[in-house]
BALOBA-1460 file (C-alpha; in Angstrom, 3 decimals):
// residues 42
<rec num="1" residu="x" x="6.868" y="-20.716" z="3.972"/>
<rec num="2" residu="x" x="3.876" y="-20.651" z="1.635"/>
<rec num="3" residu="x" x="1.781" y="-19.076" z="4.370"/>
<rec num="4" residu="x" x="4.259" y="-16.219" z="4.771"/>
<rec num="5" residu="x" x="4.274" y="-15.603" z="1.021"/>
<rec num="6" residu="x" x="0.474" y="-15.653" z="0.994"/>
<rec num="7" residu="x" x="0.286" y="-13.049" z="3.781"/>
<rec num="8" residu="x" x="2.757" y="-10.572" z="2.258"/>
<rec num="9" residu="x" x="0.155" y="-8.688" z="0.160"/>
<rec num="10" residu="x" x="-2.120" y="-8.303" z="3.187"/>
<rec num="11" residu="x" x="0.744" y="-6.960" z="5.283"/>
<rec num="12" residu="x" x="1.752" y="-4.556" z="2.526"/>
<rec num="13" residu="x" x="-1.807" y="-3.305" z="2.091"/>
<rec num="14" residu="x" x="-2.126" y="-2.826" z="5.848"/>
<rec num="15" residu="x" x="1.147" y="-0.901" z="6.155"/>
<rec num="16" residu="x" x="0.481" y="1.338" z="3.141"/>
<rec num="17" residu="x" x="-1.644" y="3.929" z="5.038"/>
<rec num="18" residu="x" x="1.109" y="4.294" z="7.641"/>
<rec num="19" residu="x" x="3.716" y="4.878" z="4.957"/>
<rec num="20" residu="x" x="1.593" y="7.377" z="3.033"/>
<rec num="21" residu="x" x="0.772" y="9.192" z="6.264"/>
<rec num="22" residu="x" x="4.492" y="9.756" z="6.867"/>
<rec num="23" residu="x" x="5.032" y="11.050" z="3.324"/>
<rec num="24" residu="x" x="2.258" y="13.623" z="3.599"/>
<rec num="25" residu="x" x="-0.269" y="14.994" z="1.154"/>
<rec num="26" residu="x" x="-4.019" y="15.202" z="1.258"/>
<rec num="27" residu="x" x="-6.078" y="12.034" z="1.751"/>
<rec num="28" residu="x" x="-7.241" y="12.131" z="-1.883"/>
<rec num="29" residu="x" x="-3.612" y="12.298" z="-3.074"/>
<rec num="30" residu="x" x="-2.738" y="9.355" z="-0.830"/>
<rec num="31" residu="x" x="-5.583" y="7.249" z="-2.208"/>
<rec num="32" residu="x" x="-4.633" y="8.139" z="-5.783"/>
<rec num="33" residu="x" x="-1.001" y="7.243" z="-5.104"/>
<rec num="34" residu="x" x="-1.935" y="3.883" z="-3.602"/>
<rec num="35" residu="x" x="-4.192" y="3.104" z="-6.574"/>
<rec num="36" residu="x" x="-1.596" y="4.170" z="-9.140"/>
<rec num="37" residu="x" x="1.155" y="2.199" z="-7.394"/>
<rec num="38" residu="x" x="-1.017" y="-0.892" z="-7.183"/>
<rec num="39" residu="x" x="-1.885" y="-0.618" z="-10.860"/>
<rec num="40" residu="x" x="1.757" y="-0.288" z="-11.869"/>
<rec num="41" residu="x" x="2.856" y="-3.220" z="-9.707"/>
<rec num="42" residu="x" x="-0.097" y="-5.343" z="-10.870"/>
């Protein structure tokens, strides 16, 4: 179970480009959104 919990951030970071690609926007907006979201969550 600890291994699954440890891998969740890596899975989320790997799926983020797919999710932002579906939402749309320019690549710079996507990168800014990922950075802002990560900062808020962190």
